[in-house]
C-alpha positions as CSV (number, residue, x, y, z in Angstrom):
1,M,86.1,61.5,82.1
2,L,85.9,57.8,82.0
3,A,82.1,57.3,81.8
4,V,82.1,53.7,80.7
5,L,84.5,52.5,83.4
6,A,83.0,54.6,86.1
7,A,79.5,53.4,85.3
8,S,80.7,49.8,85.4
9,V,82.2,49.8,88.8
10,A,79.3,47.9,90.4
11,A,79.2,45.4,87.6
12,G,82.9,44.8,87.4
13,P,85.8,46.2,85.4
14,A,85.4,47.2,81.8
15,V,87.6,45.8,79.0
16,Y,90.4,48.1,77.8
17,A,89.9,49.7,74.4
18,S,92.5,52.0,72.9
19,T,91.1,55.4,72.1
20,N,94.2,57.2,70.8
21,G,95.0,55.5,67.5
22,H,98.3,53.8,68.5
23,A,99.8,51.1,70.7
24,S,100.4,52.5,74.2
25,E,104.0,52.7,75.4
26,G,105.2,49.6,77.1
27,K,102.2,47.5,76.0
28,S,102.9,43.9,74.9
29,T,101.1,42.0,72.3
30,A,99.1,40.2,75.0
31,A,96.0,41.9,76.4
32,P,97.0,44.7,78.8
33,P,95.7,44.9,82.3
34,V,92.2,46.2,82.7
35,P,92.4,50.0,83.4
36,P,91.1,51.2,86.7
37,P,87.9,53.2,87.1
38,M,89.5,56.6,87.1
39,Y,88.6,60.3,87.1
40,G,85.0,61.1,86.3
41,D,81.6,59.4,86.3
42,A,78.8,58.5,84.0
43,S,77.1,61.9,84.4
44,G,80.1,63.7,83.1
45,A,80.9,65.4,86.4
46,A,84.6,65.4,87.2
47,S,84.2,63.6,90.5
48,Q,86.1,60.5,91.6
49,V,84.3,57.2,91.9
50,V,83.9,55.9,95.4
51,T,87.4,55.3,96.8
52,V,89.3,54.9,100.0
53,G,92.7,56.1,101.0
54,S,92.4,59.8,101.3
55,D,90.4,59.5,104.5
56,Q,93.6,58.4,106.3
57,C,95.6,61.6,105.5
58,G,94.6,63.4,108.6
59,L,96.2,60.7,110.8
60,P,99.9,60.3,111.6
61,A,101.4,57.6,109.3
62,D,101.9,55.1,112.1
63,Q,98.1,55.2,112.9
64,R,96.8,54.7,109.4
65,T,95.0,51.5,108.3
66,G,94.5,49.9,105.0
67,A,95.8,51.5,101.8
68,W,96.1,55.2,101.5
69,A,97.4,58.0,99.3
70,C,97.8,61.6,100.3
71,V,98.7,64.8,98.4
72,D,101.8,65.9,100.3
73,P,100.8,68.2,103.2
74,T,104.4,69.5,103.2
75,Q,104.1,70.6,99.6
76,T,106.5,73.5,98.9
77,A,106.9,75.9,96.0
78,P,108.1,74.1,92.8
79,S,111.6,75.7,93.2
80,S,112.1,74.3,96.6
81,G,113.5,70.9,97.6
82,S,111.8,68.3,99.8
83,S,113.3,67.5,103.2
84,A,111.3,64.3,103.7
85,S,113.4,61.2,103.9
86,G,113.4,59.3,100.6
87,A,111.0,61.8,99.1
88,V,111.0,62.8,95.4
89,A,112.2,66.4,95.4
90,P,109.8,68.9,93.8
91,D,112.1,70.0,91.0
92,A,111.7,73.5,89.6
93,L,109.2,73.6,86.7
94,S,110.1,75.3,83.4
95,P,109.2,78.0,82.4
96,D,110.4,79.4,85.7
97,V,107.9,80.0,88.4
98,T,107.1,83.7,88.7
99,A,105.6,85.8,91.4
100,N,102.2,84.9,90.1
101,G,102.6,81.3,91.3
102,W,100.2,80.0,94.0
103,C,100.5,77.0,96.3
104,N,98.2,75.2,98.8
105,Y,98.3,71.8,100.4
106,E,97.2,70.2,97.2
107,G,100.1,71.5,95.0
108,C,101.4,74.5,93.2
109,W,100.0,76.3,90.1
110,N,101.6,79.1,88.1
111,V,100.4,81.2,85.1
112,V,103.6,82.2,83.3
113,D,101.8,84.3,80.7
114,G,98.5,84.2,78.8
115,L,99.6,81.1,76.8
116,H,101.7,79.1,79.3
117,A,101.0,77.7,82.7
118,N,102.3,74.8,84.9
119,N,101.4,72.9,88.0
120,Q,102.9,70.3,90.3
121,S,101.8,68.1,93.1
122,N,103.8,65.9,95.5
123,L,102.3,62.9,97.2
124,E,103.0,60.0,99.5
125,F,101.3,56.6,99.5
126,G,101.3,53.5,101.7
127,Y,99.6,50.6,103.3
128,G,98.7,50.6,107.0
129,P,101.5,52.2,109.1
130,T,104.0,51.7,106.3
131,T,104.8,54.6,103.9
132,L,105.6,52.8,100.7
133,G,106.8,55.7,98.7
134,T,106.5,59.3,97.6
135,G,105.7,60.7,94.2
136,K,105.5,63.7,92.0
137,L,103.2,64.8,89.1
138,T,104.1,67.7,86.9
139,A,102.4,69.3,83.9
140,K,103.3,72.2,81.6
141,H,100.5,73.6,79.5
142,S,100.6,75.8,76.4
143,I,97.7,77.2,74.3
144,N,97.4,77.7,70.5
145,G,94.0,79.2,69.8
146,S,91.5,76.5,70.8
147,Q,94.1,73.8,71.3
148,M,95.7,73.1,74.7
149,Q,98.8,71.0,74.9
150,T,100.1,69.4,78.1
151,Y,103.5,67.9,78.7
152,T,103.2,65.7,81.8
153,T,105.4,63.5,84.0
154,F,105.0,61.0,86.8
155,R,107.7,59.7,89.2
156,A,107.6,57.5,92.3
157,S,110.4,56.7,94.7
158,I,109.8,52.9,94.5
159,P,109.3,50.5,91.6
160,T,105.7,50.6,90.3
161,Q,103.8,48.6,87.7
162,A,100.7,48.7,85.5
163,I,100.9,52.5,85.3
164,Y,98.1,54.3,83.5
165,A,98.0,57.9,82.4
166,E,94.7,59.5,81.5
167,G,94.3,62.9,79.9
168,N,91.0,64.7,79.5
169,L,89.5,68.2,79.2
170,L,87.2,69.8,81.8
171,R,84.8,72.8,81.4
172,G,82.9,74.9,83.9
173,D,83.2,78.0,86.1
174,P,86.1,78.6,88.5
175,S,85.7,77.1,92.0
176,T,83.0,74.6,90.7
177,V,83.5,70.9,89.9
178,G,84.4,70.8,86.2
179,S,82.5,68.6,83.7
180,V,84.1,66.5,81.0
181,V,84.1,67.7,77.4
182,D,83.1,64.8,75.2
183,G,85.6,63.2,72.9
184,Q,88.8,64.4,74.5
185,I,89.9,61.4,76.6
186,Q,93.2,59.6,75.9
187,Y,95.0,56.8,77.8
188,E,98.6,55.6,77.9
189,Y,100.0,52.5,79.7
190,K,103.4,51.5,80.9
191,A,104.0,48.0,82.2
192,S,106.6,48.9,84.9
193,L,108.7,51.8,86.1
194,A,111.9,51.6,88.1
195,A,112.3,53.5,91.3
196,A,112.9,57.3,91.0
197,T,112.5,57.1,87.3
198,T,110.4,59.8,85.5
199,W,107.8,58.6,83.0
200,H,106.8,61.1,80.2
201,P,103.9,59.4,78.4
202,K,103.8,59.5,74.6
203,W,100.2,60.4,73.7
204,A,98.2,60.0,70.5
205,Y,100.4,59.4,67.4
206,Q,103.5,59.4,69.7
207,S,103.1,63.0,70.6
208,D,105.0,64.5,73.6
209,Y,101.8,66.3,74.5
210,Y,98.3,65.4,75.5
211,N,96.3,67.6,73.1
212,S,92.7,68.8,73.6
213,Y,90.6,71.0,71.4
214,D,87.4,72.9,72.3
215,T,85.5,75.8,70.7
216,Q,82.2,75.3,72.6
217,Y,82.9,76.5,76.2
218,T,84.1,79.7,77.7
219,N,86.4,78.0,80.3
220,H,88.3,74.8,80.1
221,S,91.3,73.0,81.6
222,N,93.3,69.9,80.9
223,V,93.5,67.3,83.6
224,I,95.9,64.4,83.9
225,Q,95.6,61.4,86.2
226,Y,98.0,58.6,86.9
227,S,97.3,55.2,88.5
228,W,99.9,52.6,89.5
229,E,100.2,49.3,91.3
230,V,102.9,48.1,93.8
231,A,104.1,44.5,93.8
232,G,102.8,42.5,96.8
233,Y,99.9,44.9,97.6
234,P,96.3,44.7,96.4
235,G,94.5,47.3,94.3
236,F,96.0,50.5,92.8
237,W,96.9,54.0,93.9
238,W,95.9,57.1,91.9
239,A,96.6,60.8,91.8
240,Y,95.4,63.6,89.5
241,Q,96.0,67.3,88.9
242,E,94.0,69.8,87.0
243,G,95.6,72.8,85.2
244,C,94.8,76.4,85.5
245,I,91.6,77.4,83.7
246,A,91.9,79.0,80.2
247,H,89.3,81.5,79.3
248,D,88.0,82.6,75.9
249,L,88.2,86.3,76.5
250,D,86.5,87.7,73.4
251,N,84.4,84.7,72.3
252,N,86.8,84.3,69.3
253,N,88.0,80.8,70.2
254,K,91.4,82.2,71.3
255,Y,91.9,81.1,74.9
256,Q,94.2,82.5,77.5
257,F,95.3,81.7,81.0
258,E,94.5,84.6,83.4
259,D,95.4,83.8,87.1
260,S,97.2,81.1,89.0
261,E,94.2,80.7,91.4
262,N,91.7,80.4,88.6
263,L,91.0,76.7,89.2
264,F,88.2,74.2,89.4
265,K,87.2,72.9,92.8
266,D,89.6,70.2,94.2
267,P,92.2,70.7,91.5
268,A,94.4,67.9,92.8
269,G,93.8,64.7,94.8
270,S,94.8,61.1,95.4
271,G,93.5,57.8,96.7
272,W,93.3,54.0,96.3
273,N,90.9,51.6,94.7
274,S,90.5,47.9,95.0
């Protein structure tokens, strides 16, 4: 997904280059911060670069060390509220969740009909025994032939800065690790975000949607990842979520969603990088 950056981790960070044809939201005339090595690697496989943070999630918060980020293990259905103190409530997604929705510890996914699906993940992040904040990622997907559009949001319960959104398209078989489809990556950047404020990125040409297009592969899915920094702490936290897989049923380049559990392996995750 981010082959150049992922491949350059050992050699140091890469220089940011806009790929979407317009100035990113919140970007000043000065050079923006270097984007983090995000989702994907040089081979095209949709696997995270080496990170830390998620390995602490099996421990009680007061026993964690270093920086950590965890997909919320108390994730509930999108129509339910969160009982965690200070947590960002998992608001209902629209279109409404139907009986076809499916949740696990990583999040909730729902196929509304053949052309519409949505997903949501809650998370918490912190440093050592301190839980700094909670967050929420949402995405609503719609299909028009070979084009998939994704309306996505990010929210954290505390102030954040240097927030990046990355959109990309994955291909592959359900339950396998998806691979990146060339030429689909887009980035957006926001300098800062107030506590409990929802950011909806404006994508290429100020579109409300991350748009992907593919006629080569039988299965594909949009994936969105966010990364953010917290003042006074090193490194950055990240979280991603993949959408339900769309399938070209009749090999006529008209894709449809089929089932809420039709996902790639590890369809959501989070962590921290230095």
